[in-house]
DORODO-861164 format. One record per residue: chain; x, y, z of N, C-alpha, C in turn. Coordinates in nm, 2 decimals. Example, Ala and Ser with C-alpha at 12.3 -4.5 7.8 and 13.67 -1.06 7.14 Angstrom:
BEGIN
<site><kette>A</kette><n_c1>1.32</n_c1><n_c2>-0.57</n_c2><n_c3>0.78</n_c3><ca_c1>1.23</ca_c1><ca_c2>-0.45</ca_c2><ca_c3>0.78</ca_c3><c_c1>1.32</c_c1><c_c2>-0.33</c_c2><c_c3>0.78</c_c3></site>
<site><kette>A</kette><n_c1>1.28</n_c1><n_c2>-0.22</n_c2><n_c3>0.71</n_c3><ca_c1>1.37</ca_c1><ca_c2>-0.11</ca_c2><ca_c3>0.71</ca_c3><c_c1>1.29</c_c1><c_c2>0.00</c_c2><c_c3>0.79</c_c3></site>
***
This chain:
BEGIN
<site><kette>A</kette><n_c1>0.08</n_c1><n_c2>-0.12</n_c2><n_c3>0.00</n_c3><ca_c1>0.00</ca_c1><ca_c2>0.00</ca_c2><ca_c3>0.00</ca_c3><c_c1>0.09</c_c1><c_c2>0.12</c_c2><c_c3>0.00</c_c3></site>
<site><kette>A</kette><n_c1>0.05</n_c1><n_c2>0.22</n_c2><n_c3>-0.07</n_c3><ca_c1>0.12</ca_c1><ca_c2>0.35</ca_c2><ca_c3>-0.08</ca_c3><c_c1>0.09</c_c1><c_c2>0.43</c_c2><c_c3>0.04</c_c3></site>
<site><kette>A</kette><n_c1>0.19</n_c1><n_c2>0.50</n_c2><n_c3>0.10</n_c3><ca_c1>0.18</ca_c1><ca_c2>0.59</ca_c2><ca_c3>0.21</ca_c3><c_c1>0.22</c_c1><c_c2>0.73</c_c2><c_c3>0.17</c_c3></site>
<site><kette>A</kette><n_c1>0.14</n_c1><n_c2>0.82</n_c2><n_c3>0.20</n_c3><ca_c1>0.17</ca_c1><ca_c2>0.96</ca_c2><ca_c3>0.16</ca_c3><c_c1>0.16</c_c1><c_c2>1.05</c_c2><c_c3>0.29</c_c3></site>
<site><kette>A</kette><n_c1>0.25</n_c1><n_c2>1.14</n_c2><n_c3>0.30</n_c3><ca_c1>0.24</ca_c1><ca_c2>1.24</ca_c2><ca_c3>0.40</ca_c3><c_c1>0.17</c_c1><c_c2>1.36</c_c2><c_c3>0.34</c_c3></site>
<site><kette>A</kette><n_c1>0.07</n_c1><n_c2>1.41</n_c2><n_c3>0.41</n_c3><ca_c1>-0.01</ca_c1><ca_c2>1.53</ca_c2><ca_c3>0.36</ca_c3><c_c1>0.04</c_c1><c_c2>1.64</c_c2><c_c3>0.45</c_c3></site>
<site><kette>A</kette><n_c1>0.13</n_c1><n_c2>1.73</n_c2><n_c3>0.40</n_c3><ca_c1>0.18</ca_c1><ca_c2>1.84</ca_c2><ca_c3>0.47</ca_c3><c_c1>0.08</c_c1><c_c2>1.96</c_c2><c_c3>0.46</c_c3></site>
<site><kette>A</kette><n_c1>0.02</n_c1><n_c2>1.98</n_c2><n_c3>0.57</n_c3><ca_c1>-0.08</ca_c1><ca_c2>2.09</ca_c2><ca_c3>0.59</ca_c3><c_c1>-0.01</c_c1><c_c2>2.22</c_c2><c_c3>0.63</c_c3></site>
<site><kette>A</kette><n_c1>-0.03</n_c1><n_c2>2.32</n_c2><n_c3>0.55</n_c3><ca_c1>0.04</ca_c1><ca_c2>2.45</ca_c2><ca_c3>0.58</ca_c3><c_c1>-0.06</c_c1><c_c2>2.55</c_c2><c_c3>0.63</c_c3></site>
<site><kette>A</kette><n_c1>-0.13</n_c1><n_c2>2.61</n_c2><n_c3>0.54</n_c3><ca_c1>-0.23</ca_c1><ca_c2>2.71</ca_c2><ca_c3>0.58</ca_c3><c_c1>-0.37</c_c1><c_c2>2.67</c_c2><c_c3>0.57</c_c3></site>
<site><kette>A</kette><n_c1>-0.40</n_c1><n_c2>2.58</n_c2><n_c3>0.48</n_c3><ca_c1>-0.54</ca_c1><ca_c2>2.53</ca_c2><ca_c3>0.46</ca_c3><c_c1>-0.56</c_c1><c_c2>2.41</c_c2><c_c3>0.55</c_c3></site>
<site><kette>A</kette><n_c1>-0.63</n_c1><n_c2>2.43</n_c2><n_c3>0.66</n_c3><ca_c1>-0.65</ca_c1><ca_c2>2.33</ca_c2><ca_c3>0.76</ca_c3><c_c1>-0.79</c_c1><c_c2>2.26</c_c2><c_c3>0.75</c_c3></site>
<site><kette>A</kette><n_c1>-0.86</n_c1><n_c2>2.29</n_c2><n_c3>0.65</n_c3><ca_c1>-1.00</ca_c1><ca_c2>2.23</ca_c2><ca_c3>0.63</ca_c3><c_c1>-0.98</c_c1><c_c2>2.10</c_c2><c_c3>0.57</c_c3></site>
<site><kette>A</kette><n_c1>-1.08</n_c1><n_c2>2.01</n_c2><n_c3>0.58</n_c3><ca_c1>-1.08</ca_c1><ca_c2>1.88</ca_c2><ca_c3>0.52</ca_c3><c_c1>-1.17</c_c1><c_c2>1.87</c_c2><c_c3>0.40</c_c3></site>
<site><kette>A</kette><n_c1>-1.28</n_c1><n_c2>1.95</n_c2><n_c3>0.41</n_c3><ca_c1>-1.38</ca_c1><ca_c2>1.95</ca_c2><ca_c3>0.30</ca_c3><c_c1>-1.32</c_c1><c_c2>2.02</c_c2><c_c3>0.18</c_c3></site>
<site><kette>A</kette><n_c1>-1.34</n_c1><n_c2>1.97</n_c2><n_c3>0.06</n_c3><ca_c1>-1.30</ca_c1><ca_c2>2.03</ca_c2><ca_c3>-0.07</ca_c3><c_c1>-1.15</c_c1><c_c2>2.07</c_c2><c_c3>-0.07</c_c3></site>
<site><kette>A</kette><n_c1>-1.07</n_c1><n_c2>1.98</n_c2><n_c3>-0.02</n_c3><ca_c1>-0.93</ca_c1><ca_c2>2.00</ca_c2><ca_c3>-0.01</ca_c3><c_c1>-0.85</c_c1><c_c2>1.93</c_c2><c_c3>-0.12</c_c3></site>
<site><kette>A</kette><n_c1>-0.80</n_c1><n_c2>2.00</n_c2><n_c3>-0.21</n_c3><ca_c1>-0.74</ca_c1><ca_c2>1.93</ca_c2><ca_c3>-0.33</ca_c3><c_c1>-0.62</c_c1><c_c2>1.85</c_c2><c_c3>-0.30</c_c3></site>
<site><kette>A</kette><n_c1>-0.53</n_c1><n_c2>1.90</n_c2><n_c3>-0.20</n_c3><ca_c1>-0.42</ca_c1><ca_c2>1.82</ca_c2><ca_c3>-0.17</ca_c3><c_c1>-0.46</c_c1><c_c2>1.69</c_c2><c_c3>-0.09</c_c3></site>
<site><kette>A</kette><n_c1>-0.56</n_c1><n_c2>1.69</n_c2><n_c3>-0.01</n_c3><ca_c1>-0.61</ca_c1><ca_c2>1.57</ca_c2><ca_c3>0.06</ca_c3><c_c1>-0.66</c_c1><c_c2>1.47</c_c2><c_c3>-0.05</c_c3></site>
<site><kette>A</kette><n_c1>-0.74</n_c1><n_c2>1.52</n_c2><n_c3>-0.14</n_c3><ca_c1>-0.79</ca_c1><ca_c2>1.43</ca_c2><ca_c3>-0.25</ca_c3><c_c1>-0.68</c_c1><c_c2>1.37</c_c2><c_c3>-0.32</c_c3></site>
<site><kette>A</kette><n_c1>-0.57</n_c1><n_c2>1.44</n_c2><n_c3>-0.35</n_c3><ca_c1>-0.46</ca_c1><ca_c2>1.39</ca_c2><ca_c3>-0.42</ca_c3><c_c1>-0.39</c_c1><c_c2>1.29</c_c2><c_c3>-0.34</c_c3></site>
<site><kette>A</kette><n_c1>-0.38</n_c1><n_c2>1.31</n_c2><n_c3>-0.21</n_c3><ca_c1>-0.31</ca_c1><ca_c2>1.22</ca_c2><ca_c3>-0.12</ca_c3><c_c1>-0.38</c_c1><c_c2>1.09</c_c2><c_c3>-0.11</c_c3></site>
<site><kette>A</kette><n_c1>-0.52</n_c1><n_c2>1.10</n_c2><n_c3>-0.11</n_c3><ca_c1>-0.60</ca_c1><ca_c2>0.98</ca_c2><ca_c3>-0.09</ca_c3><c_c1>-0.61</c_c1><c_c2>0.90</c_c2><c_c3>-0.22</c_c3></site>
<site><kette>A</kette><n_c1>-0.57</n_c1><n_c2>0.95</n_c2><n_c3>-0.33</n_c3><ca_c1>-0.58</ca_c1><ca_c2>0.89</ca_c2><ca_c3>-0.46</ca_c3><c_c1>-0.53</c_c1><c_c2>0.75</c_c2><c_c3>-0.46</c_c3></site>
<site><kette>A</kette><n_c1>-0.60</n_c1><n_c2>0.66</n_c2><n_c3>-0.51</n_c3><ca_c1>-0.56</ca_c1><ca_c2>0.52</ca_c2><ca_c3>-0.52</ca_c3><c_c1>-0.56</c_c1><c_c2>0.44</c_c2><c_c3>-0.39</c_c3></site>
<site><kette>A</kette><n_c1>-0.63</n_c1><n_c2>0.50</n_c2><n_c3>-0.29</n_c3><ca_c1>-0.65</ca_c1><ca_c2>0.43</ca_c2><ca_c3>-0.16</ca_c3><c_c1>-0.53</c_c1><c_c2>0.43</c_c2><c_c3>-0.07</c_c3></site>
<site><kette>A</kette><n_c1>-0.44</n_c1><n_c2>0.53</n_c2><n_c3>-0.09</n_c3><ca_c1>-0.32</ca_c1><ca_c2>0.54</ca_c2><ca_c3>-0.01</ca_c3><c_c1>-0.35</c_c1><c_c2>0.57</c_c2><c_c3>0.14</c_c3></site>
<site><kette>A</kette><n_c1>-0.26</n_c1><n_c2>0.52</n_c2><n_c3>0.22</n_c3><ca_c1>-0.26</ca_c1><ca_c2>0.56</ca_c2><ca_c3>0.36</ca_c3><c_c1>-0.21</c_c1><c_c2>0.70</c_c2><c_c3>0.37</c_c3></site>
<site><kette>A</kette><n_c1>-0.28</n_c1><n_c2>0.79</n_c2><n_c3>0.44</n_c3><ca_c1>-0.24</ca_c1><ca_c2>0.93</ca_c2><ca_c3>0.45</ca_c3><c_c1>-0.20</c_c1><c_c2>0.97</c_c2><c_c3>0.59</c_c3></site>
<site><kette>A</kette><n_c1>-0.09</n_c1><n_c2>1.03</n_c2><n_c3>0.61</n_c3><ca_c1>-0.04</ca_c1><ca_c2>1.07</ca_c2><ca_c3>0.74</ca_c3><c_c1>-0.04</c_c1><c_c2>1.22</c_c2><c_c3>0.73</c_c3></site>
<site><kette>A</kette><n_c1>-0.14</n_c1><n_c2>1.29</n_c2><n_c3>0.80</n_c3><ca_c1>-0.15</ca_c1><ca_c2>1.43</ca_c2><ca_c3>0.79</ca_c3><c_c1>-0.04</c_c1><c_c2>1.49</c_c2><c_c3>0.89</c_c3></site>
<site><kette>A</kette><n_c1>0.02</n_c1><n_c2>1.60</n_c2><n_c3>0.84</n_c3><ca_c1>0.13</ca_c1><ca_c2>1.66</ca_c2><ca_c3>0.92</ca_c3><c_c1>0.12</c_c1><c_c2>1.81</c_c2><c_c3>0.92</c_c3></site>
<site><kette>A</kette><n_c1>0.13</n_c1><n_c2>1.87</n_c2><n_c3>1.04</n_c3><ca_c1>0.15</ca_c1><ca_c2>2.02</ca_c2><ca_c3>1.05</ca_c3><c_c1>0.28</c_c1><c_c2>2.05</c_c2><c_c3>1.12</c_c3></site>
<site><kette>A</kette><n_c1>0.36</n_c1><n_c2>2.14</n_c2><n_c3>1.06</n_c3><ca_c1>0.48</ca_c1><ca_c2>2.17</ca_c2><ca_c3>1.12</ca_c3><c_c1>0.47</c_c1><c_c2>2.32</c_c2><c_c3>1.17</c_c3></site>
<site><kette>A</kette><n_c1>0.49</n_c1><n_c2>2.34</n_c2><n_c3>1.30</n_c3><ca_c1>0.49</ca_c1><ca_c2>2.47</ca_c2><ca_c3>1.36</ca_c3><c_c1>0.63</c_c1><c_c2>2.53</c_c2><c_c3>1.34</c_c3></site>
<site><kette>A</kette><n_c1>0.63</n_c1><n_c2>2.63</n_c2><n_c3>1.25</n_c3><ca_c1>0.76</ca_c1><ca_c2>2.69</ca_c2><ca_c3>1.22</ca_c3><c_c1>0.79</c_c1><c_c2>2.79</c_c2><c_c3>1.34</c_c3></site>
<site><kette>A</kette><n_c1>0.91</n_c1><n_c2>2.78</n_c2><n_c3>1.39</n_c3><ca_c1>0.95</ca_c1><ca_c2>2.87</ca_c2><ca_c3>1.50</ca_c3><c_c1>0.94</c_c1><c_c2>3.02</c_c2><c_c3>1.47</c_c3></site>
<site><kette>A</kette><n_c1>0.94</n_c1><n_c2>3.06</n_c2><n_c3>1.35</n_c3><ca_c1>0.92</ca_c1><ca_c2>3.20</ca_c2><ca_c3>1.31</ca_c3><c_c1>0.79</c_c1><c_c2>3.25</c_c2><c_c3>1.36</c_c3></site>
<site><kette>A</kette><n_c1>0.69</n_c1><n_c2>3.17</n_c2><n_c3>1.38</n_c3><ca_c1>0.56</ca_c1><ca_c2>3.21</ca_c2><ca_c3>1.43</ca_c3><c_c1>0.56</c_c1><c_c2>3.25</c_c2><c_c3>1.58</c_c3></site>
<site><kette>A</kette><n_c1>0.67</n_c1><n_c2>3.21</n_c2><n_c3>1.65</n_c3><ca_c1>0.67</ca_c1><ca_c2>3.23</ca_c2><ca_c3>1.79</ca_c3><c_c1>0.74</c_c1><c_c2>3.37</c_c2><c_c3>1.82</c_c3></site>
<site><kette>A</kette><n_c1>0.67</n_c1><n_c2>3.47</n_c2><n_c3>1.79</n_c3><ca_c1>0.71</ca_c1><ca_c2>3.61</ca_c2><ca_c3>1.82</ca_c3><c_c1>0.60</c_c1><c_c2>3.67</c_c2><c_c3>1.90</c_c3></site>
<site><kette>A</kette><n_c1>0.63</n_c1><n_c2>3.78</n_c2><n_c3>1.97</n_c3><ca_c1>0.53</ca_c1><ca_c2>3.85</ca_c2><ca_c3>2.05</ca_c3><c_c1>0.41</c_c1><c_c2>3.89</c_c2><c_c3>1.96</c_c3></site>
<site><kette>A</kette><n_c1>0.43</n_c1><n_c2>3.93</n_c2><n_c3>1.84</n_c3><ca_c1>0.32</ca_c1><ca_c2>3.97</ca_c2><ca_c3>1.76</ca_c3><c_c1>0.24</c_c1><c_c2>3.85</c_c2><c_c3>1.71</c_c3></site>
<site><kette>A</kette><n_c1>0.30</n_c1><n_c2>3.73</n_c2><n_c3>1.72</n_c3><ca_c1>0.23</ca_c1><ca_c2>3.61</ca_c2><ca_c3>1.67</ca_c3><c_c1>0.15</c_c1><c_c2>3.54</c_c2><c_c3>1.77</c_c3></site>
<site><kette>A</kette><n_c1>0.15</n_c1><n_c2>3.59</n_c2><n_c3>1.90</n_c3><ca_c1>0.08</ca_c1><ca_c2>3.52</ca_c2><ca_c3>2.01</ca_c3><c_c1>-0.07</c_c1><c_c2>3.50</c_c2><c_c3>1.97</c_c3></site>
<site><kette>A</kette><n_c1>-0.15</n_c1><n_c2>3.61</n_c2><n_c3>1.93</n_c3><ca_c1>-0.29</ca_c1><ca_c2>3.58</ca_c2><ca_c3>1.90</ca_c3><c_c1>-0.30</c_c1><c_c2>3.48</c_c2><c_c3>1.78</c_c3></site>
<site><kette>A</kette><n_c1>-0.22</n_c1><n_c2>3.48</n_c2><n_c3>1.69</n_c3><ca_c1>-0.22</ca_c1><ca_c2>3.39</ca_c2><ca_c3>1.58</ca_c3><c_c1>-0.20</c_c1><c_c2>3.25</c_c2><c_c3>1.63</c_c3></site>
<site><kette>A</kette><n_c1>-0.10</n_c1><n_c2>3.23</n_c2><n_c3>1.71</n_c3><ca_c1>-0.07</ca_c1><ca_c2>3.10</ca_c2><ca_c3>1.77</ca_c3><c_c1>-0.19</c_c1><c_c2>3.04</c_c2><c_c3>1.85</c_c3></site>
<site><kette>A</kette><n_c1>-0.26</n_c1><n_c2>3.13</n_c2><n_c3>1.93</n_c3><ca_c1>-0.37</ca_c1><ca_c2>3.09</ca_c2><ca_c3>2.00</ca_c3><c_c1>-0.48</c_c1><c_c2>3.04</c_c2><c_c3>1.91</c_c3></site>
<site><kette>A</kette><n_c1>-0.51</n_c1><n_c2>3.11</n_c2><n_c3>1.81</n_c3><ca_c1>-0.61</ca_c1><ca_c2>3.07</ca_c2><ca_c3>1.71</ca_c3><c_c1>-0.57</c_c1><c_c2>2.94</c_c2><c_c3>1.64</c_c3></site>
<site><kette>A</kette><n_c1>-0.44</n_c1><n_c2>2.93</n_c2><n_c3>1.60</n_c3><ca_c1>-0.39</ca_c1><ca_c2>2.81</ca_c2><ca_c3>1.53</ca_c3><c_c1>-0.40</c_c1><c_c2>2.69</c_c2><c_c3>1.62</c_c3></site>
<site><kette>A</kette><n_c1>-0.38</n_c1><n_c2>2.71</n_c2><n_c3>1.75</n_c3><ca_c1>-0.38</ca_c1><ca_c2>2.60</ca_c2><ca_c3>1.84</ca_c3><c_c1>-0.52</c_c1><c_c2>2.54</c_c2><c_c3>1.85</c_c3></site>
<site><kette>A</kette><n_c1>-0.62</n_c1><n_c2>2.62</n_c2><n_c3>1.85</n_c3><ca_c1>-0.76</ca_c1><ca_c2>2.58</ca_c2><ca_c3>1.85</ca_c3><c_c1>-0.80</c_c1><c_c2>2.50</c_c2><c_c3>1.72</c_c3></site>
<site><kette>A</kette><n_c1>-0.75</n_c1><n_c2>2.56</n_c2><n_c3>1.61</n_c3><ca_c1>-0.77</ca_c1><ca_c2>2.49</ca_c2><ca_c3>1.48</ca_c3><c_c1>-0.71</c_c1><c_c2>2.36</c_c2><c_c3>1.47</c_c3></site>
<site><kette>A</kette><n_c1>-0.59</n_c1><n_c2>2.35</n_c2><n_c3>1.52</n_c3><ca_c1>-0.52</ca_c1><ca_c2>2.22</ca_c2><ca_c3>1.52</ca_c3><c_c1>-0.58</c_c1><c_c2>2.11</c_c2><c_c3>1.61</c_c3></site>
<site><kette>A</kette><n_c1>-0.63</n_c1><n_c2>2.16</n_c2><n_c3>1.72</n_c3><ca_c1>-0.70</ca_c1><ca_c2>2.06</ca_c2><ca_c3>1.81</ca_c3><c_c1>-0.82</c_c1><c_c2>2.01</c_c2><c_c3>1.74</c_c3></site>
<site><kette>A</kette><n_c1>-0.90</n_c1><n_c2>2.10</n_c2><n_c3>1.67</n_c3><ca_c1>-1.02</ca_c1><ca_c2>2.06</ca_c2><ca_c3>1.60</ca_c3><c_c1>-0.98</c_c1><c_c2>1.96</c_c2><c_c3>1.49</c_c3></site>
<site><kette>A</kette><n_c1>-0.87</n_c1><n_c2>1.99</n_c2><n_c3>1.42</n_c3><ca_c1>-0.83</ca_c1><ca_c2>1.91</ca_c2><ca_c3>1.30</ca_c3><c_c1>-0.78</c_c1><c_c2>1.77</c_c2><c_c3>1.36</c_c3></site>
<site><kette>A</kette><n_c1>-0.72</n_c1><n_c2>1.77</n_c2><n_c3>1.47</n_c3><ca_c1>-0.67</ca_c1><ca_c2>1.64</ca_c2><ca_c3>1.53</ca_c3><c_c1>-0.80</c_c1><c_c2>1.56</c_c2><c_c3>1.56</c_c3></site>
<site><kette>A</kette><n_c1>-0.90</n_c1><n_c2>1.62</n_c2><n_c3>1.62</n_c3><ca_c1>-1.02</ca_c1><ca_c2>1.55</ca_c2><ca_c3>1.65</ca_c3><c_c1>-1.09</c_c1><c_c2>1.49</c_c2><c_c3>1.52</c_c3></site>
<site><kette>A</kette><n_c1>-1.09</n_c1><n_c2>1.58</n_c2><n_c3>1.42</n_c3><ca_c1>-1.16</ca_c1><ca_c2>1.53</ca_c2><ca_c3>1.29</ca_c3><c_c1>-1.08</c_c1><c_c2>1.43</c_c2><c_c3>1.22</c_c3></site>
<site><kette>A</kette><n_c1>-0.95</n_c1><n_c2>1.41</n_c2><n_c3>1.25</n_c3><ca_c1>-0.87</ca_c1><ca_c2>1.31</ca_c2><ca_c3>1.18</ca_c3><c_c1>-0.86</c_c1><c_c2>1.19</c_c2><c_c3>1.27</c_c3></site>
<site><kette>A</kette><n_c1>-0.94</n_c1><n_c2>1.18</n_c2><n_c3>1.38</n_c3><ca_c1>-0.93</ca_c1><ca_c2>1.07</ca_c2><ca_c3>1.47</ca_c3><c_c1>-0.80</c_c1><c_c2>1.06</c_c2><c_c3>1.54</c_c3></site>
<site><kette>A</kette><n_c1>-0.73</n_c1><n_c2>1.17</n_c2><n_c3>1.56</n_c3><ca_c1>-0.60</ca_c1><ca_c2>1.17</ca_c2><ca_c3>1.63</ca_c3><c_c1>-0.48</c_c1><c_c2>1.14</c_c2><c_c3>1.54</c_c3></site>
<site><kette>A</kette><n_c1>-0.51</n_c1><n_c2>1.13</n_c2><n_c3>1.41</n_c3><ca_c1>-0.40</ca_c1><ca_c2>1.09</ca_c2><ca_c3>1.32</ca_c3><c_c1>-0.31</c_c1><c_c2>1.21</c_c2><c_c3>1.28</c_c3></site>
<site><kette>A</kette><n_c1>-0.35</n_c1><n_c2>1.33</n_c2><n_c3>1.31</n_c3><ca_c1>-0.27</ca_c1><ca_c2>1.45</ca_c2><ca_c3>1.28</ca_c3><c_c1>-0.14</c_c1><c_c2>1.45</c_c2><c_c3>1.36</c_c3></site>
<site><kette>A</kette><n_c1>-0.03</n_c1><n_c2>1.46</n_c2><n_c3>1.28</n_c3><ca_c1>0.11</ca_c1><ca_c2>1.46</ca_c2><ca_c3>1.34</ca_c3><c_c1>0.15</c_c1><c_c2>1.61</c_c2><c_c3>1.35</c_c3></site>
<site><kette>A</kette><n_c1>0.18</n_c1><n_c2>1.65</n_c2><n_c3>1.47</n_c3><ca_c1>0.23</ca_c1><ca_c2>1.79</ca_c2><ca_c3>1.50</ca_c3><c_c1>0.38</c_c1><c_c2>1.78</c_c2><c_c3>1.52</c_c3></site>
<site><kette>A</kette><n_c1>0.45</n_c1><n_c2>1.87</n_c2><n_c3>1.45</n_c3><ca_c1>0.59</ca_c1><ca_c2>1.88</ca_c2><ca_c3>1.47</ca_c3><c_c1>0.63</c_c1><c_c2>2.03</c_c2><c_c3>1.49</c_c3></site>
<site><kette>A</kette><n_c1>0.74</n_c1><n_c2>2.06</n_c2><n_c3>1.55</n_c3><ca_c1>0.78</ca_c1><ca_c2>2.19</ca_c2><ca_c3>1.57</ca_c3><c_c1>0.93</c_c1><c_c2>2.20</c_c2><c_c3>1.52</c_c3></site>
<site><kette>A</kette><n_c1>0.95</n_c1><n_c2>2.30</n_c2><n_c3>1.43</n_c3><ca_c1>1.09</ca_c1><ca_c2>2.31</ca_c2><ca_c3>1.37</ca_c3><c_c1>1.08</c_c1><c_c2>2.36</c_c2><c_c3>1.23</c_c3></site>
<site><kette>A</kette><n_c1>1.19</n_c1><n_c2>2.35</n_c2><n_c3>1.17</n_c3><ca_c1>1.20</ca_c1><ca_c2>2.39</ca_c2><ca_c3>1.03</ca_c3><c_c1>1.14</c_c1><c_c2>2.29</c_c2><c_c3>0.94</c_c3></site>
<site><kette>A</kette><n_c1>1.03</n_c1><n_c2>2.32</n_c2><n_c3>0.86</n_c3><ca_c1>0.97</ca_c1><ca_c2>2.22</ca_c2><ca_c3>0.77</ca_c3><c_c1>1.07</c_c1><c_c2>2.15</c_c2><c_c3>0.68</c_c3></site>
<site><kette>A</kette><n_c1>1.17</n_c1><n_c2>2.22</n_c2><n_c3>0.64</n_c3><ca_c1>1.27</ca_c1><ca_c2>2.16</ca_c2><ca_c3>0.55</ca_c3><c_c1>1.33</c_c1><c_c2>2.04</c_c2><c_c3>0.62</c_c3></site>
<site><kette>A</kette><n_c1>1.34</n_c1><n_c2>2.04</n_c2><n_c3>0.75</n_c3><ca_c1>1.39</ca_c1><ca_c2>1.92</ca_c2><ca_c3>0.82</ca_c3><c_c1>1.28</c_c1><c_c2>1.82</c_c2><c_c3>0.86</c_c3></site>
<site><kette>A</kette><n_c1>1.17</n_c1><n_c2>1.88</n_c2><n_c3>0.91</n_c3><ca_c1>1.07</ca_c1><ca_c2>1.80</ca_c2><ca_c3>0.97</ca_c3><c_c1>0.98</c_c1><c_c2>1.71</c_c2><c_c3>0.87</c_c3></site>
<site><kette>A</kette><n_c1>0.96</n_c1><n_c2>1.77</n_c2><n_c3>0.75</n_c3><ca_c1>0.87</ca_c1><ca_c2>1.70</ca_c2><ca_c3>0.66</ca_c3><c_c1>0.95</c_c1><c_c2>1.57</c_c2><c_c3>0.61</c_c3></site>
<site><kette>A</kette><n_c1>1.07</n_c1><n_c2>1.58</n_c2><n_c3>0.56</n_c3><ca_c1>1.14</ca_c1><ca_c2>1.46</ca_c2><ca_c3>0.52</ca_c3><c_c1>1.17</c_c1><c_c2>1.36</c_c2><c_c3>0.64</c_c3></site>
<site><kette>A</kette><n_c1>1.18</n_c1><n_c2>1.42</n_c2><n_c3>0.76</n_c3><ca_c1>1.21</ca_c1><ca_c2>1.33</ca_c2><ca_c3>0.87</ca_c3><c_c1>1.08</c_c1><c_c2>1.24</c_c2><c_c3>0.90</c_c3></site>
<site><kette>A</kette><n_c1>0.96</n_c1><n_c2>1.30</n_c2><n_c3>0.89</n_c3><ca_c1>0.84</ca_c1><ca_c2>1.22</ca_c2><ca_c3>0.91</ca_c3><c_c1>0.82</c_c1><c_c2>1.12</c_c2><c_c3>0.80</c_c3></site>
<site><kette>A</kette><n_c1>0.85</n_c1><n_c2>1.17</n_c2><n_c3>0.68</n_c3><ca_c1>0.83</ca_c1><ca_c2>1.08</ca_c2><ca_c3>0.56</ca_c3><c_c1>0.92</c_c1><c_c2>0.96</c_c2><c_c3>0.57</c_c3></site>
<site><kette>A</kette><n_c1>1.04</n_c1><n_c2>0.97</n_c2><n_c3>0.62</n_c3><ca_c1>1.13</ca_c1><ca_c2>0.86</ca_c2><ca_c3>0.64</ca_c3><c_c1>1.08</c_c1><c_c2>0.77</c_c2><c_c3>0.76</c_c3></site>
<site><kette>A</kette><n_c1>1.03</n_c1><n_c2>0.83</n_c2><n_c3>0.86</n_c3><ca_c1>0.98</ca_c1><ca_c2>0.76</ca_c2><ca_c3>0.98</ca_c3><c_c1>0.86</c_c1><c_c2>0.66</c_c2><c_c3>0.94</c_c3></site>
<site><kette>A</kette><n_c1>0.77</n_c1><n_c2>0.72</n_c2><n_c3>0.86</n_c3><ca_c1>0.65</ca_c1><ca_c2>0.64</ca_c2><ca_c3>0.82</ca_c3><c_c1>0.67</c_c1><c_c2>0.56</c_c2><c_c3>0.69</c_c3></site>
<site><kette>A</kette><n_c1>0.79</n_c1><n_c2>0.57</n_c2><n_c3>0.63</n_c3><ca_c1>0.81</ca_c1><ca_c2>0.50</ca_c2><ca_c3>0.51</ca_c3><c_c1>0.72</c_c1><c_c2>0.55</c_c2><c_c3>0.39</c_c3></site>
<site><kette>A</kette><n_c1>0.70</n_c1><n_c2>0.68</n_c2><n_c3>0.39</n_c3><ca_c1>0.62</ca_c1><ca_c2>0.74</ca_c2><ca_c3>0.29</ca_c3><c_c1>0.68</c_c1><c_c2>0.73</c_c2><c_c3>0.15</c_c3></site>
<site><kette>A</kette><n_c1>0.59</n_c1><n_c2>0.71</n_c2><n_c3>0.05</n_c3><ca_c1>0.63</ca_c1><ca_c2>0.70</ca_c2><ca_c3>-0.09</ca_c3><c_c1>0.63</c_c1><c_c2>0.84</c_c2><c_c3>-0.15</c_c3></site>
<site><kette>A</kette><n_c1>0.55</n_c1><n_c2>0.93</n_c2><n_c3>-0.09</n_c3><ca_c1>0.54</ca_c1><ca_c2>1.07</ca_c2><ca_c3>-0.15</ca_c3><c_c1>0.50</c_c1><c_c2>1.16</c_c2><c_c3>-0.03</c_c3></site>
<site><kette>A</kette><n_c1>0.52</n_c1><n_c2>1.29</n_c2><n_c3>-0.06</n_c3><ca_c1>0.47</ca_c1><ca_c2>1.40</ca_c2><ca_c3>0.02</ca_c3><c_c1>0.38</c_c1><c_c2>1.48</c_c2><c_c3>-0.07</c_c3></site>
<site><kette>A</kette><n_c1>0.26</n_c1><n_c2>1.51</n_c2><n_c3>-0.02</n_c3><ca_c1>0.17</ca_c1><ca_c2>1.60</ca_c2><ca_c3>-0.09</ca_c3><c_c1>0.15</c_c1><c_c2>1.72</c_c2><c_c3>0.00</c_c3></site>
<site><kette>A</kette><n_c1>0.17</n_c1><n_c2>1.84</n_c2><n_c3>-0.06</n_c3><ca_c1>0.16</ca_c1><ca_c2>1.97</ca_c2><ca_c3>0.02</ca_c3><c_c1>0.04</c_c1><c_c2>2.05</c_c2><c_c3>-0.02</c_c3></site>
<site><kette>A</kette><n_c1>-0.02</n_c1><n_c2>2.11</n_c2><n_c3>0.08</n_c3><ca_c1>-0.13</ca_c1><ca_c2>2.20</ca_c2><ca_c3>0.06</ca_c3><c_c1>-0.07</c_c1><c_c2>2.34</c_c2><c_c3>0.05</c_c3></site>
<site><kette>A</kette><n_c1>-0.15</n_c1><n_c2>2.44</n_c2><n_c3>0.01</n_c3><ca_c1>-0.10</ca_c1><ca_c2>2.58</ca_c2><ca_c3>0.00</ca_c3><c_c1>-0.11</c_c1><c_c2>2.64</c_c2><c_c3>0.14</c_c3></site>
***
């Protein structure tokens, strides 16, 4: 079975999500991932982080707890998770 990491960036909805549809194509196992970039952790980013936290909790609930949350540089974290889960591909949303 094909395994794909779905790297969620800004679009955290599941309905009408083109990257999710592409990831699921052919019955693949999908591992949803959100990487919290440290650049968001600034004093001006506090309200955004609070909102984002609520959105991610909701998304984790809607994915049955499958959402993987990582903190760090996406350049490092995305391939790291792909290797951990043996992903064949990474599909990214906008």
